[in-house]
C-alpha positions in Angstrom: -9.9 10.9 -9.4 -11.7 12.5 -6.6 -10.0 12.0 -3.2 -12.1 12.7 -0.1 -11.2 12.5 3.6 -13.9 12.2 6.3 -14.1 10.7 9.7 -11.0 8.5 9.4 -11.7 7.3 5.9 -9.6 8.3 2.9 -11.6 7.6 -0.3 -10.7 7.9 -3.9 -13.3 7.6 -6.6 -11.3 6.6 -9.7 -14.1 7.8 -12.0 -14.3 4.6 -13.9 -13.7 0.9 -13.4 -10.0 -0.1 -13.8 -8.1 -3.4 -13.8 -6.2 -3.9 -10.5 -3.8 -6.2 -8.7 -3.8 -5.8 -5.0 -2.9 -7.5 -1.7 -5.9 -5.7 0.0 -8.0 -7.7 2.4 -11.2 -6.4 0.8 -11.4 -6.6 -3.0 -7.8 -7.7 -3.4 -6.3 -10.1 -5.9 -6.6 -9.7 -9.6 -9.8 -7.9 -10.4 -11.3 -4.5 -10.9 -11.7 -1.3 -8.8 -13.7 1.9 -9.0 -13.4 3.2 -5.5 -10.4 2.9 -3.1 -10.8 3.2 0.6 -8.2 3.5 3.3 -10.0 3.1 6.7 -8.4 4.4 9.9 -8.8 1.9 12.8 -7.8 2.2 16.4 -4.4 1.0 17.6 -4.9 -2.6 18.8 -7.6 -3.2 16.2 -8.7 -6.8 17.0 -11.5 -7.6 14.6 -11.0 -11.0 12.9 -13.3 -10.1 10.0 -11.7 -7.0 8.4 -13.3 -7.9 5.1 -16.7 -7.7 6.7 -15.8 -4.5 8.5 -14.7 -2.9 5.2 -17.9 -4.1 3.5 -20.0 -2.4 6.2 -18.0 0.8 6.0 -18.0 1.0 2.2 -21.7 0.0 1.5 -23.2 2.3 -1.0 -19.9 3.5 -2.6 -19.5 3.0 -6.4 -18.1 -0.5 -6.9 -16.1 -2.4 -7.2 -14.4 -1.2 -4.0 -10.9 -2.0 -2.8 -10.4 -1.5 0.9 -7.3 -1.2 3.1 -6.9 -0.6 6.9 -4.4 1.4 8.9 -4.0 2.1 12.6 -1.2 4.6 12.0 -1.8 8.3 11.2 1.5 8.1 9.3 3.0 4.7 8.6 6.2 3.2 10.1 5.1 2.6 13.7 7.3 -0.5 13.5 9.4 -0.8 10.4 10.7 -4.3 9.7 13.0 -6.2 7.4 11.1 -8.8 5.5 13.8 -11.5 6.3 14.3 -10.3 9.9 13.2 -12.1 13.0 9.5 -13.1 12.7 7.1 -11.9 15.4 9.8 -9.7 17.0 8.4 -7.3 19.6 8.6 -3.6 19.4 11.2 -1.4 21.1 12.2 -2.5 24.6 10.2 -5.8 24.4 6.8 -4.0 24.1 4.2 -5.1 21.5 4.9 -3.7 18.1 3.1 -0.4 17.6 0.8 0.3 14.7 2.4 1.1 11.3 1.3 0.5 7.8 2.4 1.7 4.3 -0.6 1.4 2.1 0.0 2.2 -1.6 -2.5 2.8 -4.3 -0.9 3.5 -7.7 -2.8 4.2 -10.9 -0.9 3.9 -14.2 -2.0 5.1 -17.6 -0.8 2.0 -19.5 -3.3 -0.8 -20.1 -1.2 -3.6 -18.5 -1.5 -7.3 -19.1 -1.7 -9.6 -16.0 2.1 -10.0 -16.2 2.5 -6.3 -16.6 0.5 -5.7 -13.4 2.7 -8.1 -11.5 5.7 -6.3 -12.8 4.2 -3.0 -11.8 3.6 -4.2 -8.3 7.2 -5.5 -8.1 8.5 -2.2 -9.3 6.4 -0.3 -6.7 7.6 -2.5 -3.9 11.2 -2.1 -5.0 10.8 1.7 -5.0 9.2 1.6 -1.5 12.2 -0.3 -0.2 14.6 2.1 -1.9 12.8 5.1 -0.3 13.0 3.6 3.2 16.7 3.1 2.7 17.2 6.6 1.4 15.3 7.9 4.4 17.5 5.9 6.7 14.7 3.9 8.2 16.1 1.0 10.3 14.4 -2.3 10.8 13.1 -3.1 14.3 13.5 -6.9 13.9 17.0 -7.2 12.6 20.1 -5.3 11.4 19.9 -3.0 8.4 17.3 -0.9 6.7 13.5 -1.7 6.9 11.8 -3.1 3.8 8.3 -2.0 5.1 6.0 -2.9 8.0 4.4 -6.2 8.8 1.0 -5.0 7.5 1.8 -3.1 4.2 -0.8 -3.3 1.4 -0.4 -2.4 -2.2 -2.6 -2.0 -5.2 -1.7 -1.1 -8.8 -4.6 -0.2 -11.1 -4.6 0.5 -14.9 -7.1 1.0 -17.7 -8.6 -2.0 -19.4 -7.1 -3.2 -22.6 -4.2 -5.5 -21.5 -1.8 -4.5 -24.3 1.4 -3.5 -22.3 3.3 -6.5 -21.0 6.1 -4.8 -19.1 6.2 -2.3 -16.2 9.8 -2.7 -14.8 11.9 0.3 -13.9 13.5 0.4 -17.4 10.1 1.0 -19.0 8.3 4.4 -19.2 5.4 3.2 -17.1 7.6 1.5 -14.5 10.0 4.4 -14.3 7.2 6.9 -13.7 5.6 4.5 -11.1 8.9 3.9 -9.3 9.7 7.6 -9.0 6.2 8.4 -7.7 6.2 5.6 -5.1 9.8 6.5 -4.1 8.9 10.1 -3.4 5.6 9.4 -1.6 7.2 6.8 0.7 10.3 8.9 1.3 8.3 11.9 2.3 6.0 9.8 4.5 9.0 8.2 6.1 10.5 11.6 6.9 7.1 12.9 8.2 6.9 9.9 10.6 10.2 10.9 12.1 11.5 7.3 12.0 15.2 6.6 11.5 
């Protein structure tokens, strides 16, 4: 992998095409990825065609490309509880500030489709565990945050589809969970949110 950061774009060339399951607006779903892009957008980003915007910004990159957006330099501008009050405003009734936790995880095991779903589930569980461990409270209800309203995730793996499980009790899932936990915990602490 070759990460690069330039002019508000974090780009990772994975070096080869991998299988991927993602909630990304550009290149998401069950498919393939070669290049991952996390594009910084201004707070209050109002384009209604983020997929077209990402297509413009990633033209010429080795494909397939998977694109995510963020308006936050560090995520957690407005942490929420998934089952909290929907559409709740930010602190003191103000509009919710920008905040996104975008995750790209690459595992070494050639996962089946079900294995990819399990890996995404494991990664999300680790994200939530990290937010609780960092003491990040939800802004839309009582208790700890589970993420932000705009989080995006992608798990990529080699082709082959021979490993059916990636839960936390498996070697792949355990490694994935620990990596996501530590990255989100450190990011939460860096954001200064509690």
